[in-house]
N, C-alpha and C positions, 0 to 999 in steps of 0.2 A: 504494499500499499504506499509506504513512504517513497519507494522508488518511483512509482507512478506519479505521485504528487510533484516530486522534484522534476521529473521529465516534463510535466505540463508547465512548470514555471520557468524552465530553461529555454531560452531562445537560441537557436543555432545561427551563427554568422559565419560567412566564408572569410577566412583570414585575408587581410589586405583589402577588404571591401567596407563600404559604408552602405547600410541599408536605408532605403527610403520607403516608409510605409504610408500608403494613401488610403483615405477612407471615403465612404459615401459616394457622392457624385463624381469624385475624381477617379475612382476605379475604372469605370467604363472608358475613360479617355486613354488610359494606358493599357487596359485590358488585363490587369492583374492587381493584386493587393499590395505587392511590394516589388521593388527593383533594387539591384545592387550596383553601386558605382565603384570602380577601382580607386584605391587611395594608397599610393606609395609613399606619401608624405603628409604632413599636417595640412589640412584644407579648411576652408571656411564653409559655413552653411551656404553662402552665396555662390561659391565655386561649385559645390555639389549640385545646387539648383541649376546652375548653368549647364552642367553635364546632363542633368535630367531634361532640360529644355532642348538640348541638342538632340537627344534621343526621341523625345516626345514633344514636338513644338506646340501642339494644340493645347497642352496643359498650362503653358506659360501665363496666358491672360487670366487664368483662374487663380494664380498664386501671387503674381507681382503686377504692379501697374506699369504705365508707359515709361516711367522714370527708373524702373527696376526696384522700387520699394515694395515691401510686403503689403499685399492688400489688407485693408483694415479688417475685413471680415474673415480672413484666413487665420487659423491658429496653427502655429508651427512649433513643435516641441523637440528638444534634445534632452535625453535623459529625464524626461518627465517635466522639464521646465520650459516655459514659454520663452522663445528667443528674444522677445521684446524686453524681457527682464534680465537677459544676459547681455550679449554684445550685438544683438540684431543679426543681420546677415553676415557680419564679421565674426560671429561666434566660431571659435576653432573647433575642429573635429579631428579625431584620429580613427584609424581603421578599427572596425569592430563596433563603432557607435551606430546609432540609428536616429533617423529623423522621422517624426510623425507629422503628417500634414492633414489637417481637418478643414474642409470647406464649411461654409455656413450650413447649418442643419435646422430645419423647421418641422414642426409637426405637432400633433396634439393627441 
């Protein structure tokens, strides 16, 4: 039982990669729930997003505005913390970390 619980809580990452998890309306744009971006060195959130946009250009307008700033209605988290309270798009990342991107969600 303990083994099963641990395996459910453990997220597997590919060495040398940064995982980007997308949710809700963003998933159909990229066709999956997550993608991995190679990271051979320290990168910023902004650099990882640019790599994502190069691979999936249709998602860009849903995440950043025309000036490249994070859309007000998008929530982007690194290690469970909103990047707005870290260093924004300049927040540093290392291989093995994950970014979670949440679009606005409504419902009742």
